[in-house]
N, C-alpha and C positions, 0 to 999 in steps of 0.2 A: 509895425513889426508883424502883426497878425496877417495883414494882407500880403506881406512879403512871404510869410510862411505858406499861405495858400498858393501863391504863385510857385514857390519851390515844389510844393506837393503836386501841382499840376504840370510841372516842367516848363513853366512860362519863364522865358528869359528876355523877351522883347517887349519893351514898353514904348509908348509914344506919348509925347506931350501935346495935349490939346485941351481947350476949355479950362485952363488953370488947374490941370490935373495930369498925373501920370496915369495912363490907361493901358490895360492889356486885355485882349479878348481871346477866350478859349472857345473856338467854334465847335469843338466836340461836345462840350458841356453847355454851350450857349450861356457862358458866364462872362461878365465884364468885371474886372478888378479895377478899382479906382483909388488913387491916393491924391486927394486935393493938395495942391501946392500953394493955394492962397492962404491968407491968414485964417486961423480957425473960425473966427467969427464971420467969415465970408464963405465958408465951405458949402453953404447951401446952393450957391450959384453953380459951381461945377456939377453938383449932384443933380440939380434941375436940368442943366444943359445936356448932360450925358444920358440921364434917364429919359428925357424927351427924344433925343436922337435914336435911342434903342426902343422907344415906345414902351417903356417899363412902368408899370403901375407902382405907386408908393409901397404897397404891401409886398412887392417883389424887390425892394431895395433894402438890403441889410446894411445898417450903419454901425460901425465899430468905433467906440470912443474910449479915451482914457477918462477915468472918473476919480476925482479927489474925494468924493463923499463915500467911497468904498475903501476899506483897508487895502494896502498893497496886496495884490494877488487874488483878491476876491473877484468873482465874475457874476454878472447878473444879465438876464435876457428878458425882454418884454416884447410883446407883439406890436405895441403902439404906446403912445402916452405923451406926456409933456417933456419939457427940456430940463426940469429939475435944476435950473440955474446954469446949465452947461451952455456956453455961448455957441459952440459948434452945433449942438442939437437945436438951439434956438434958431440959428440960421437955416438949417435944413427944414425945420418946421415952417418957417416963414416962406419957403419956396415950394415945398411939396405937401405940406400939411403934416398931421401927427400920425397918420395911419401907416407907418413903416416900422418894421422890427429893428431892434437895436441891441447890441451887446455892449455892456459897460465893463471895462477892465479897470479894476481898482489900482490906483497909484498912491492912495493915502493922502490925508490932509497934512499940509506942512505946518511946521512951527514958525516958519518965516514967510517971506513973500511968496504968494502963489505963483506969480509969473516965473520967478527964479526956480520954483519947485518943478513946474512942468517942463521947463527948458533945460534943467540940469541933468547931467548923466545920473543913471541909477547908482546907488551905493554898491560896494563890492558884495555885501550881503544880499541885496536885491538881485544883482546880476547873477548870483549863484543859482537862484530859483526862477529867474525870469524865463528861461526856455520852457519850463513846464507850464507856466502861465500862458505864454504865447501859444504853445501847442494845444492847450485845452481850449482856448478861445477859437483857434483855427479849426479844431475838431467840431466845436459847436456850430461854426459857420458851415462846415461841410455837412453836418447833420441837417441843418436847416435846408440846404440845397437838395440833399438826397431824400430826407425823410419828413421834412416839414417842421413847422414852428413848434408844435407840441413836443416832439421828440428832442429837438434842439434845446428847448427851454428846460426840459427835464434833466438833460445832461448838464447844461451850463449852471442852472440854479442849484444843483446838488453837488457840483464839483467843489472840492476843497484842496487847498494847497497843502501838500503832505509835509512840507518842511517850512516853517516860518523863517523869514529872513532875520538875520541878527543873532 
């Protein structure tokens, strides 16, 4: 959703499927947007293939993931680090190392099966505030591109959901 919001902001409407991912390139900004279509625990492969094709260093790859260990709507950004149990990050780290920035978008820890939780639609209460969460994460990604990691982290890590779901 965050990548789709960035594409909308850039006016990108054309995507191509290659290397187990949907990809869009903005030549004006020299930005590649990528949405892996593989299983999450295999998402490192398309990240590695695409970053290799564009000769992108890991620190120039921003990964945006959903995060059950953060409450719904919470955002966190780090310049590098471990996977924290997230299988998608584990896969990316296995292919390009730990030295890439990441934005974690909180989806909350479920009271039931975690697979059902991440594959289920958002509740009506969550859907009501989801646009502001997605907008904030996309704004953080844009700040990272335009102003660097410190400014983006300052924004993301201080951002708060103004209205809690429910």
